[in-house]
Phi, psi and omega in degrees: 000152182213161177217164179287341179275105183291337183270355183274070182282329182292325179289328180287332186074211180287136179293143183285139178290145181301334183250009182289339180287351178287356174104048176079021178292156178293137181285153179291148174293136184236140176255175182264016178286148173296137182290139177230166182292329180287330182277327185285131179262152180260016185290345182243026179303314184294317179289333182282344183301319181293334180271330183283319187302314176297329180293337179274005173091046178277118181287324182265062185295312185288335185270315186282322184262083182284342182271000180294131179303150184300326184290352180268355179292151185275320187242338183256155176082175180292158179296159180300140178285127180271143179289130179293155180288130181227179182290134183287340182281334182258331181261151178288159180295155180296146181293148178259174180292142180282119182278150178279350181267124180299329182287345181252021181292126182258356179247157176285356178261136179288164185282312187262149181296330183291345179280348177286135177292157179293151180296332179270004183283178184292341184261028180297145181290348180295345179274358182261141173279163178302322180295318177292327179296314180294320182295327184278323186249001174057041178272152168280160182302319180290330177288324180299320180297322181291317183287319181294334179291340181271357180282144175290325177238112183292152179299153178295147183293158178283127181269114183242001189288305187206168177293330179297318178296319177297322179294319177296318180298318178295321178294323176299317178294322178295322177295317178296318178298315180295324177297319179294319180292326178293321178297318179294317180293337179264029177061037174083005181262130180283150181233134171281104186289353174268354181256110179295323177299321179291321176296318178296321179295321180290324184274320188245348183085358178227150187270005189243019176269154180286137177236038178292174184299314182295328178291315180294324178294323178290331180270346187296334181287335184244346184236120177294321180298317178295323179295318180292320179296319179295319178293321177296320180295319179293319179293323178296322176296317177297321182294315180297320179295319179295321177297319179297318179294321178293321178295318178295321178296321178295318179297317180296321180291319178297321179295319178295319178295322179295316178296320179295317179294325177295317179292328179291318179294326178290321180286338182273005177288179182297147183298321182293315180295319180296317181294321180294316180294323179294318180294321180292323180291323180288328183277334184277122179285351182291349180293337178289131186288154173262121183260119177251118185258126172283095192294322180300312178296323180299316183292315182294322177292323177293323180296313184279352177273352184241149174286164179299129180223151181221152173280172183299332179270006177097356180291126176292138186227007185297316181292322179295317180293317176299323178296315179295321178297319179292322176294323179296321177289329188274315188235344185300318178302323179285324179296320180294337177272003180085011181270162175236092184291156176275096180225129180231132175268114180261126190231161171281134180286150178299154180293137181275063176080226184270354182282182178299141183291314183224175177294334179287329174291333174291326179281323188212108186290344178267011179295121182057027184287333184275358181288141178282163177292160177298151179307145186299324181276355177270328184303312180290354181270347183301312179299325180286329174296322177295321177293327175297317177298322177293324179296322179280351182078031181278156173268133185239109187248132179226164174217112180303141181072003180233164180260171179297329177299324178290322177296317179296319180296317182292316179294328177296317179294323175296319181293322179297323179293334177269000179078024181272154170266128184248130173246117180264119178267099181191161174246013183279126180292335178298326181287349176294344176297336184276347182294133185262154176266114184260018184295312183259011181273161174287162185295324183271001181286155180285161178207161181237126175229170186227141181228128175282117186292339181274310181267351183057032176284131183261127181246119172238190186296320182294320180292328175296316179296321179296323183278316187256345179082002178222155175293167188295328182288347176258358185293326179299320178292324177295316178293329178292321179287317184282336184078172182214111181291332182295321180258004180061041174272123191292313184069201177249119181302139178087357179244117179261186182298322182292312179295321178298318179296322177296317180293317181292324176294327180285316186260343176097326181199167179293322180298314180295324179296312183291336178277344183233047179294337179293343179272355175281119187286323184287124186293310183295322179294321178294322178296319180297319179294323178290319183288329184245036178299310181296325179293325176293319178295320176298317180297324177296321178292327179287326183277329184296134180270142177277116186252005186247020179291140178247183184286353171282340179256338177252151175221154183252127178290158184295149178289327182220172183292333180288329181276137179259336183209136178250118184291148179293144183281161176286326180229152175294333180297341181276356179282104184224159174289145178293154177303148188296133174244091186299324181298321182292319180292317181294322177293326176294317177303317182295320180293331180267349180081027180271089186285315189295308183290336175292317179292324178297316180293322178297320178296320179292322179292326177293329176280340179263105181279348183279340183253124181257151179206156181244005184292137175239122182295142178259155179275055180261351181243142175292129179259152177286135181288132181269354178281144182287145179283148177297340179270358182095178183282333182280147178285128182255161180286132179302145178260126180300335180291337179282348182231082182291333184266005181251119180283089180289000000 
């Protein structure tokens, strides 16, 4: 109840609690701190309207405030219900009179409505979780549901899935807090924290100063604003990284669920059909994948993964050793078990003299023209890498006038016709065009996937769509429009991968796009496509992979030095590594001076009784002494008395 006479406190009796109209709910616990805007919550703005308006002196209380509960009327209805006497230890103390002095406020609620912060302000209750909400206002769960339903923006849900989600939620709150503090530190002016000119204007008064990390760190000791901006930037980086990890975890989980559902649907088929399909899969050797290795990429990755190394005669051997290490990880476990995996090394053919190197150089003489020559210490290692492949019994496939990508594409098409699964070991984005979409295919149909040998990243059709925005069969047109600086493919100037993906998704192919340029709404974009039409077609020809090479155009290098010619197989499924010849591998290690991997292989062969060998190690390499040093195993500090001729 209220009256226009502000001093008539005895007639009013006890002031009504802001939440008493909710029907006898427990009042919130209140402390004796002076109320501030940061402490006051706006979660009861809507419920407080009915209580504030009479306090402001509304003469037509009964008429204007129709939502006022009946027990609050002054003259009509039953008298106000008095709170029963309860234990003082469990119930909050009775409310006191609201003082007109702000410094004497005994409630956490301010006296005047204008002291309440705006619902859109930094202290919005939407930043509180339900647990923090209950802890602050001492509500019961059923009361919380009633009050939370009146909020315009409901509180964020409780994250119970994982610690990563809790961490992301905490970072979101930290970012919001830092943004509010930055506004306060900047005299109430908001800053676009993604705009460096605005940050420079706020810190220096001019928009062209550097706001790099080192600059903010040097200013953080004397400028609160710079310290807050630096902290916000660091928190934003953590937040972005956490979101990326969460996205990767979701993709991995969805993929596992998809594989599980697929295996369940296959197992839930009829018993006769399931047994027949299982028996056929066990009997068919085609289920083993065919691994096609992009050897050029393989060699360069092996070269840069090893430190500079030389043989005793000065021959560089780092790339050869790295190549052997990668082969040991890929096929050695199967060779030791007596298996012959399907692995093929696809290589670029040597240049035919002074003429064009490949058919792409015939189309465009500047193709890969800006590439530097191979490192000087890598060039003499190529013949030895070839000998390493022969020692392991690997197949080495080339096609004159064509690149390794064309060999991989042609072998992939042959394998798909035979129902094989193909794994391409490469990190080249051009080869992603070969990845197949297995959504509508049968379970036993062949497919092509790609694996980066360094990061072991697995690329399938879904991952290609996530990265490029188009399916794999349209990726060639996207690369033709965007160009490729690595291969010096011109493309269309001003069109990058994202715009190219939008155009190809809209029109379906590069041919349809060039035939319907009048449907491109952006004027400048349409002019670029018209002016560089021929360049786009040339880029498409350079990017397109040749998938129709036959065994008359490709040839297989000999498995060993004794063989001069390896006949082409009847099926791609017959392309396998030769059975392991330990003597040949160990002798190659000895000729190159690879002591460590030679001893590792000897130890494995001694544990494998099924593989016989006659190699006997020679004392041509210095061995580490197995006797203990008189100084112990740990390195000790040199003693000057032991070196009389050295002026320490």
